[in-house]
C-alpha positions as CSV (number, residue, x, y, z in Angstrom):
1,M,-7.3,29.7,-28.9
2,I,-10.7,30.6,-27.5
3,P,-12.1,27.5,-25.6
4,K,-15.3,26.1,-27.1
5,K,-18.5,26.0,-25.2
6,A,-19.3,22.7,-23.5
7,P,-22.0,20.5,-25.2
8,P,-25.4,19.9,-23.6
9,V,-24.9,17.6,-20.6
10,T,-26.5,16.4,-17.4
11,L,-24.1,16.3,-14.5
12,V,-25.2,13.6,-12.1
13,I,-23.5,14.1,-8.7
14,F,-23.6,11.1,-6.4
15,G,-23.1,12.6,-2.9
16,A,-24.7,15.9,-3.8
17,T,-25.4,16.9,-0.2
18,G,-21.8,16.5,0.8
19,D,-19.1,19.0,1.5
20,L,-17.2,18.6,-1.8
21,T,-20.3,19.5,-3.8
22,R,-21.0,22.6,-1.8
23,R,-17.5,23.9,-1.4
24,L,-16.0,23.1,-4.7
25,L,-18.2,21.6,-7.4
26,I,-21.1,24.1,-7.4
27,P,-18.9,27.2,-7.1
28,A,-16.7,25.9,-10.0
29,I,-19.8,25.4,-12.1
30,I,-21.0,28.9,-11.3
31,N,-17.7,30.2,-12.5
32,L,-18.0,28.2,-15.7
33,T,-21.5,29.6,-16.2
34,R,-20.3,33.1,-15.6
35,S,-17.5,32.7,-18.2
36,G,-19.9,31.3,-20.8
37,L,-18.1,27.9,-21.0
38,V,-21.3,26.1,-20.0
39,G,-24.8,27.3,-20.9
40,D,-28.4,26.8,-20.2
41,D,-28.2,23.3,-21.6
42,L,-26.3,22.1,-18.6
43,A,-28.5,20.4,-16.0
44,I,-27.4,19.1,-12.6
45,L,-29.0,16.1,-11.0
46,G,-28.0,15.6,-7.4
47,V,-28.2,12.2,-5.8
48,G,-28.0,11.7,-2.1
49,I,-29.1,9.6,0.8
50,D,-30.9,12.4,2.6
51,E,-34.6,12.7,2.0
52,G,-35.7,15.7,0.1
53,D,-36.9,17.2,-3.2
54,D,-35.4,19.7,-5.7
55,E,-35.9,22.7,-3.5
56,F,-34.2,20.8,-0.6
57,L,-30.9,20.7,-2.5
58,R,-31.3,24.2,-3.9
59,G,-31.9,25.6,-0.4
60,R,-28.8,23.9,1.0
61,L,-26.7,25.4,-1.7
62,D,-28.3,28.8,-1.3
63,E,-27.4,28.8,2.4
64,F,-23.8,27.8,1.8
65,L,-23.3,30.4,-0.9
66,T,-24.7,33.1,1.3
67,H,-22.2,32.2,4.0
68,L,-19.3,32.6,1.6
69,S,-19.7,36.3,1.7
70,P,-17.8,38.5,4.1
71,D,-19.8,40.8,6.5
72,G,-23.1,39.2,5.4
73,E,-23.0,40.9,2.0
74,E,-24.2,39.2,-1.1
75,P,-21.3,37.0,-2.3
76,T,-20.0,37.4,-5.8
77,R,-20.6,33.7,-6.5
78,K,-24.4,34.1,-5.8
79,D,-25.2,36.3,-8.8
80,D,-27.1,36.0,-12.0
81,A,-25.0,33.0,-12.9
82,W,-26.1,31.2,-9.8
83,F,-29.8,32.0,-10.2
84,S,-29.6,30.8,-13.8
85,L,-28.1,27.6,-12.7
86,R,-30.3,27.1,-9.6
87,S,-33.4,26.5,-11.7
88,R,-31.6,23.6,-13.5
89,I,-30.7,21.7,-10.3
90,S,-32.8,18.8,-9.3
91,Y,-32.5,16.1,-6.6
92,M,-33.4,12.5,-5.9
93,S,-32.7,10.4,-2.8
94,G,-31.9,6.8,-2.6
95,D,-29.5,4.0,-1.6
96,F,-26.5,3.9,-3.9
97,T,-26.2,0.2,-3.6
98,R,-29.8,-0.6,-4.7
99,D,-31.3,-0.8,-8.2
100,D,-34.2,1.6,-7.5
101,I,-32.1,4.8,-7.7
102,Y,-30.5,3.8,-11.0
103,K,-33.8,3.0,-12.6
104,A,-35.0,6.5,-11.6
105,I,-31.9,8.0,-13.1
106,E,-32.4,6.0,-16.3
107,T,-36.0,7.2,-16.5
108,R,-34.9,10.8,-15.9
109,L,-32.0,10.8,-18.5
110,G,-33.4,8.6,-21.2
111,S,-31.0,6.9,-23.7
112,T,-30.0,9.9,-25.8
113,A,-28.8,12.5,-23.3
114,N,-25.2,13.3,-22.7
115,A,-24.4,12.5,-19.1
116,A,-21.4,12.8,-16.8
117,F,-21.5,10.9,-13.4
118,Y,-19.5,12.5,-10.6
119,L,-18.7,10.2,-7.7
120,A,-18.3,12.5,-4.7
121,V,-18.7,9.6,-2.4
122,P,-16.4,7.4,-0.1
123,P,-14.0,5.3,-2.1
124,V,-15.7,2.1,-1.0
125,L,-18.6,3.0,-3.3
126,F,-16.6,3.7,-6.5
127,G,-16.7,0.1,-7.7
128,P,-20.4,-0.6,-6.8
129,I,-21.7,2.6,-8.3
130,V,-19.8,2.1,-11.6
131,E,-21.1,-1.5,-11.8
132,K,-24.7,-0.4,-11.2
133,L,-24.4,2.3,-13.8
134,A,-23.2,-0.2,-16.3
135,V,-25.8,-2.9,-15.4
136,H,-28.6,-0.4,-16.0
137,G,-27.2,0.8,-19.3
138,L,-26.3,4.2,-18.0
139,M,-22.8,4.0,-19.4
140,Q,-23.9,3.0,-22.9
141,E,-22.7,5.4,-25.5
142,T,-23.9,6.1,-29.1
143,E,-22.5,8.1,-31.9
144,T,-24.4,11.1,-30.7
145,C,-24.4,10.5,-26.9
146,F,-21.5,10.3,-24.4
147,R,-21.4,8.8,-20.9
148,R,-18.5,9.5,-18.6
149,V,-17.7,8.9,-14.9
150,A,-15.5,11.1,-12.8
151,I,-13.8,9.5,-9.7
152,E,-12.3,11.4,-6.9
153,K,-9.2,10.2,-5.1
154,P,-8.0,8.1,-3.2
155,F,-7.9,5.5,-5.9
156,G,-6.9,2.4,-3.9
157,T,-5.0,2.0,-0.7
158,D,-2.1,0.1,-2.0
159,L,-0.9,-1.6,-5.3
160,A,-3.1,-4.6,-4.9
161,S,-6.3,-2.6,-4.2
162,A,-5.6,-0.1,-7.0
163,K,-5.2,-3.0,-9.5
164,A,-8.4,-4.6,-8.2
165,L,-10.4,-1.3,-8.5
166,N,-9.1,-0.6,-12.0
167,A,-10.0,-4.2,-13.1
168,R,-13.5,-3.8,-11.6
169,I,-14.2,-0.5,-13.2
170,L,-12.7,-1.4,-16.6
171,S,-14.6,-4.6,-16.8
172,N,-17.8,-2.4,-16.9
173,V,-16.7,0.7,-18.8
174,E,-14.0,1.8,-21.3
175,E,-10.9,3.7,-20.2
176,T,-12.0,6.6,-22.4
177,Q,-15.0,7.0,-20.2
178,V,-13.1,7.1,-16.9
179,Y,-11.9,10.5,-15.5
180,R,-9.8,9.9,-12.4
181,L,-9.4,13.3,-10.7
182,D,-6.6,15.0,-8.9
183,H,-7.7,18.5,-8.0
184,F,-4.1,19.7,-7.9
185,L,-4.0,19.4,-11.6
186,G,-6.7,22.0,-11.9
187,K,-4.4,24.7,-10.5
188,E,-3.3,27.3,-13.0
189,T,0.4,27.0,-12.0
190,V,0.3,23.2,-12.5
191,Q,-1.3,23.5,-15.9
192,N,1.3,26.2,-16.8
193,L,4.2,23.8,-16.1
194,M,4.1,22.4,-19.5
195,T,3.8,25.8,-21.2
196,A,6.6,27.2,-19.1
197,R,8.8,24.3,-20.0
198,F,8.0,23.7,-23.7
199,A,7.3,27.3,-24.8
200,N,10.6,28.6,-23.3
201,M,13.8,27.3,-24.5
202,I,15.7,29.1,-21.7
203,I,14.0,26.7,-19.3
204,E,13.7,23.5,-21.3
205,G,17.3,23.8,-22.4
206,L,18.4,23.5,-18.8
207,W,15.9,20.8,-17.8
208,S,18.1,17.8,-17.2
209,N,20.8,16.3,-14.9
210,T,23.4,18.3,-16.7
211,Y,22.2,21.4,-15.0
212,I,19.8,20.4,-12.2
213,D,21.1,19.2,-8.8
214,H,17.9,18.1,-7.2
215,V,14.1,18.7,-7.1
216,Q,11.9,19.3,-4.0
217,I,8.1,18.9,-4.0
218,T,6.3,20.0,-0.9
219,A,2.6,20.0,0.1
220,A,2.3,21.4,3.6
221,E,-0.9,22.0,5.5
222,V,-1.5,24.1,8.7
223,V,-4.7,22.3,9.6
224,D,-4.6,19.2,11.8
225,V,-6.7,16.0,11.2
226,G,-9.6,17.6,13.0
227,S,-12.9,15.6,12.7
228,R,-11.5,13.2,10.0
229,G,-9.8,10.9,12.5
230,K,-11.5,7.7,11.3
231,F,-10.6,8.3,7.7
232,Y,-7.1,9.6,8.3
233,D,-6.1,6.8,10.7
234,A,-6.9,4.3,8.0
235,T,-5.0,6.3,5.4
236,G,-2.1,8.4,6.6
237,A,0.0,11.1,4.9
238,L,1.6,8.9,2.3
239,R,-1.5,7.2,1.0
240,D,-3.5,10.5,1.2
241,M,-1.0,12.7,-0.8
242,V,1.9,10.9,-2.4
243,P,0.7,8.5,-5.1
244,N,-1.8,11.1,-6.4
245,H,-1.0,14.8,-5.7
246,L,2.8,14.7,-5.3
247,F,3.4,12.1,-8.0
248,Q,1.3,14.0,-10.5
249,L,3.4,17.1,-9.9
250,L,6.6,15.0,-10.2
251,A,5.4,13.6,-13.5
252,M,4.7,17.0,-15.0
253,I,8.2,18.2,-13.9
254,A,10.0,15.1,-15.2
255,M,8.0,14.1,-18.3
256,E,9.6,14.2,-21.8
257,P,8.1,16.7,-24.3
258,P,5.0,15.1,-25.8
259,N,4.7,15.0,-29.6
260,S,1.5,17.0,-29.3
261,F,-0.8,18.4,-26.6
262,D,-3.3,15.6,-27.3
263,A,-4.5,14.0,-24.1
264,E,-3.0,10.5,-24.8
265,A,0.3,12.0,-25.9
266,I,0.6,13.8,-22.6
267,R,-0.6,10.9,-20.5
268,N,1.9,8.6,-22.3
269,E,4.8,10.8,-21.2
270,K,3.6,11.2,-17.7
271,G,3.1,7.5,-17.4
272,K,6.6,6.8,-18.5
273,V,7.9,8.9,-15.7
274,L,5.9,7.1,-13.1
275,K,6.9,3.7,-14.5
276,A,10.6,4.9,-14.3
277,L,10.4,5.7,-10.5
278,R,12.9,3.4,-8.8
279,V,11.2,0.7,-6.8
280,Y,13.2,0.2,-3.6
281,S,13.9,-2.8,-1.6
282,A,12.5,-2.8,2.0
283,E,15.9,-1.7,3.3
284,E,16.3,1.1,0.7
285,A,12.7,2.3,1.4
286,A,13.5,2.5,5.2
287,A,16.7,4.4,4.5
288,N,15.0,6.9,2.1
289,S,11.9,7.8,4.1
290,V,10.9,9.6,7.3
291,R,7.5,9.6,8.8
292,G,6.1,11.5,11.8
293,A,3.0,12.3,13.8
294,Y,2.3,15.7,15.4
295,G,2.3,15.9,19.2
296,S,0.4,18.2,21.5
297,G,1.2,21.9,21.5
298,D,0.2,25.3,20.3
299,L,-1.0,25.7,16.7
300,G,-2.1,29.1,15.5
301,G,-2.7,30.4,19.0
302,K,-4.8,27.4,20.0
303,S,-4.0,24.3,22.0
304,L,-3.8,21.2,19.9
305,S,-4.0,17.6,21.2
306,A,-1.6,15.1,19.9
307,Y,-2.6,13.1,16.9
308,G,-3.0,9.9,19.0
309,D,-5.5,11.8,21.2
310,T,-7.7,12.8,18.2
311,K,-11.3,11.5,18.2
312,D,-11.6,8.2,16.3
313,V,-7.9,7.7,16.2
314,A,-6.6,4.5,17.9
315,P,-4.5,5.3,21.0
316,D,-1.7,3.0,19.7
317,S,-2.0,4.3,16.2
318,R,1.1,4.0,14.0
319,T,-0.4,6.2,11.2
320,E,1.8,9.1,10.0
321,T,0.7,12.7,9.6
322,Y,4.0,13.6,7.9
323,V,6.1,11.8,5.4
324,A,9.3,12.7,3.5
325,L,10.8,10.6,0.7
326,K,13.8,10.6,-1.5
327,L,13.1,9.1,-4.9
328,Y,14.8,8.7,-8.3
329,A,13.4,8.6,-11.8
330,D,15.6,6.2,-13.7
331,T,15.7,7.9,-17.1
332,W,18.5,9.4,-19.1
333,R,17.3,12.9,-18.5
334,W,17.1,12.5,-14.7
335,A,19.7,9.9,-13.9
336,G,21.3,10.7,-10.5
337,V,18.9,13.6,-9.7
338,P,17.1,13.0,-6.4
339,F,13.5,14.0,-6.0
340,Y,12.7,14.9,-2.3
341,L,9.0,14.9,-1.5
342,R,7.4,15.9,1.8
343,T,3.9,16.5,3.0
344,G,2.2,16.8,6.4
345,K,-0.4,18.3,8.7
346,A,-0.2,20.8,11.5
347,L,2.9,22.4,10.0
348,T,4.1,26.0,10.0
349,A,2.6,27.1,6.7
350,R,0.0,26.1,4.1
351,D,2.2,25.8,1.0
352,T,2.5,23.6,-2.0
353,E,5.6,24.3,-4.1
354,I,8.1,22.8,-6.4
355,V,11.7,23.9,-6.1
356,I,14.2,23.1,-8.9
357,T,17.7,23.6,-7.6
358,F,20.4,24.0,-10.2
359,N,24.0,23.0,-10.0
360,K,26.4,25.4,-8.4
361,V,28.8,27.4,-10.6
362,P,32.3,26.0,-10.8
363,F,33.8,29.1,-8.9
364,A,36.9,29.3,-11.1
365,Q,36.5,33.1,-11.6
366,F,35.9,33.7,-7.9
367,R,38.8,31.7,-6.6
368,E,40.6,34.7,-5.0
369,T,37.5,36.0,-3.3
370,D,35.3,34.8,-0.4
371,V,32.3,34.7,-2.7
372,T,32.6,30.9,-2.9
373,R,31.4,30.6,0.7
374,R,28.2,32.7,0.1
375,L,27.2,31.9,-3.5
376,P,23.9,29.9,-3.4
377,P,22.7,27.9,-6.3
378,N,20.0,29.2,-8.6
379,R,16.5,28.0,-7.9
380,L,13.3,28.0,-9.8
381,V,10.4,28.0,-7.3
382,I,7.0,27.1,-8.6
383,Q,4.3,27.8,-6.1
384,V,1.0,25.9,-6.6
385,Q,-0.8,27.3,-3.6
386,P,-1.8,29.6,-1.9
387,D,-0.2,32.3,-4.0
388,E,0.1,30.7,-7.4
389,G,3.2,31.9,-9.3
390,M,6.9,31.3,-10.1
391,S,10.2,32.9,-9.1
392,M,13.8,32.5,-10.0
393,E,16.5,33.0,-7.4
394,I,19.7,34.4,-8.9
395,S,22.9,36.1,-7.5
396,I,24.0,39.6,-8.4
397,K,26.9,41.9,-7.2
398,R,26.1,44.3,-4.5
399,P,27.0,47.9,-5.5
400,G,30.5,49.0,-4.3
401,Q,34.1,48.3,-4.9
402,S,34.3,44.8,-3.5
403,V,33.0,41.7,-5.2
404,E,30.2,40.8,-2.9
405,T,27.2,38.8,-4.1
406,V,23.6,39.0,-2.9
407,P,20.7,36.7,-3.8
408,V,17.7,38.4,-5.5
409,T,14.4,37.0,-6.9
410,L,12.7,37.5,-10.2
411,D,9.1,36.6,-9.5
412,F,5.7,36.4,-11.0
413,R,2.3,35.9,-9.3
414,Y,-0.9,35.1,-11.2
415,S,-2.8,37.6,-9.0
416,D,-0.5,40.4,-10.0
417,R,-1.0,39.9,-13.7
418,F,-4.4,38.3,-14.1
419,D,-7.8,38.4,-12.5
420,I,-8.3,34.7,-11.6
421,G,-11.1,35.5,-9.2
422,N,-12.5,33.0,-6.7
423,T,-11.6,29.9,-8.6
424,T,-11.7,26.5,-6.9
425,G,-9.3,24.6,-9.1
426,Y,-12.1,22.4,-10.3
427,E,-13.2,24.6,-13.2
428,S,-10.7,23.1,-15.7
429,L,-11.4,19.6,-14.6
430,I,-15.2,19.8,-14.9
431,Y,-15.0,21.6,-18.2
432,D,-12.6,19.0,-19.6
433,L,-14.9,16.3,-18.3
434,F,-17.7,17.9,-20.3
435,I,-15.7,18.3,-23.5
436,G,-14.0,14.9,-23.3
437,D,-10.3,16.0,-22.8
438,Q,-8.5,13.5,-20.5
439,A,-5.1,15.2,-20.4
440,L,-5.4,16.3,-16.8
441,F,-6.8,12.9,-15.6
442,Q,-5.0,9.8,-14.5
443,R,-4.9,6.6,-16.6
444,A,-5.1,3.1,-15.0
445,D,-1.4,2.3,-15.8
446,S,-0.2,5.5,-14.2
447,I,-2.2,4.9,-11.1
448,E,-0.7,1.5,-10.7
449,A,2.8,2.7,-11.5
450,G,2.5,5.2,-8.7
451,W,1.4,2.7,-6.2
452,A,4.2,0.3,-7.3
453,A,6.7,3.0,-6.2
454,V,4.9,3.6,-2.9
455,Q,4.4,0.0,-1.9
456,P,7.9,-0.7,-0.6
457,F,7.5,2.1,1.9
458,L,4.2,0.7,3.2
459,D,5.8,-2.8,3.4
460,A,8.9,-1.5,5.1
461,W,6.9,0.3,7.8
462,V,4.8,-2.8,8.5
463,E,7.9,-5.0,8.6
464,D,10.0,-2.9,11.0
465,G,7.0,-2.1,13.3
466,S,8.3,1.4,13.7
467,V,6.2,4.3,15.1
468,P,6.2,7.8,13.5
469,E,8.6,10.3,15.0
470,P,6.8,13.0,17.0
471,Y,7.0,16.6,15.9
472,A,5.8,19.9,17.3
473,P,2.6,21.5,15.8
474,G,3.6,24.6,13.8
475,S,7.0,23.2,13.0
476,M,8.2,21.9,9.6
477,G,8.1,18.3,10.7
478,P,10.3,15.8,12.5
479,A,14.1,16.4,12.8
480,S,14.8,13.2,10.8
481,A,13.3,14.9,7.8
482,D,16.1,17.5,7.9
483,D,18.6,14.7,8.3
484,L,17.2,12.9,5.2
485,I,18.3,15.8,3.0
486,R,21.3,17.1,5.0
487,K,23.1,13.8,4.7
488,D,23.3,14.6,1.0
489,G,24.7,18.1,1.7
490,R,21.4,19.8,0.9
491,E,18.7,21.8,2.8
492,W,14.9,22.0,2.5
493,H,13.8,25.2,0.9
494,E,12.0,27.6,3.3
495,L,8.4,27.4,2.3
496,G,6.8,30.4,0.6
497,V,9.5,32.8,1.5
498,V,10.1,34.1,-2.0
499,L,6.5,34.9,-3.0
500,H,5.2,35.9,0.4
501,Q,7.9,38.4,1.3
502,R,6.4,41.0,-1.1
503,K,3.2,41.2,0.8
């Protein structure tokens, strides 16, 4: 089905002079413009605290887009699509907590224009901005005019704060107007998960505890905390990644087939998975989690200071830069199947992947050979980034007279088959915001269900007063993370080895 063109809309970006707008939002909108999914009836109104006029914001974006190009050449993103969009970008400055800026926005938009408000701002401003928008009538919809608000993560810092933020927002606007973003869900591979499952009986027919031994979900980063010490020390790896990114991937893997691809049908099934995540006691949470913090050492040929020595990080910090969890989704389909999650910074590779490990064969036909000692289980590896694709690991017989098996992979990479260009992952999310499709956005109940599963870990770490286990930069995390999965007779999958080995 050919996607329809987005309707006329003004995108109001709070935090328009920030990094998110330059690096991701504007390049994504340029891509949408180039593809024809948005037209000349899209306007962008940037709102920021920096003083300046329309040309101030346009100039900053010009400078950034120019620096995207290698060797100083004109970048592909700064083409006719950019110059067409550039003339429709305007800017106003003001204090997000004061009424003046909202009155100015109200005057600029009027009461009949479609508008989407994008909150590319610190989380502490989510509630106040939504309240101000509502007070000034900027979220008031009519039969011919929509008003929507897009909110970046993190959405809350624990279960109580997530509930309070949801209550605050939903007392001012309707759930149908709220688009809680997780940029992982804009990745082609993530969106393809449902298609791969529900359009291929060979996959969906095996998608249960009858055939699957366990699932691993990993989001590894090479970068350290860098200049984000103040934010990160108040957040940590678990809060930053698990209740949003990793849980959304888990939900798409574990959800039941929806009765349609309608947004609410999909969100209902994803919500059921998150509500089925086992909520541990404090003792269970401690036994099923590992957390670490990177020490000093070499990372990518450069000397890296320990996390505790990072600027704006407390010297006695107990914040983790790595976390590994073992979880269960208590449903009939997934009963007894563990989900192992891990994420961290300053690791050996930048890689986000999902690994479905199937049960081993019963070995009856190989009982008189030594194959049983070398026959690995089949695995389906779904790589979200950096090389989006899928691969299936199977075993075959090596040519010759003896029965000797070797593992091989059947793999697919998007870049081999399709020209996906310089996409940011935000194209689908912004387009869906414009057309009103909430399928890729989180609902209030799902947000709270995710935090309910995470809360026992937060409570356990506070209660036991433990400090994160140190690990070497450029490694795959603390040794205890290996112990967490090895005690179950399993091993972590080596990141990216399948899809990267063809390069």
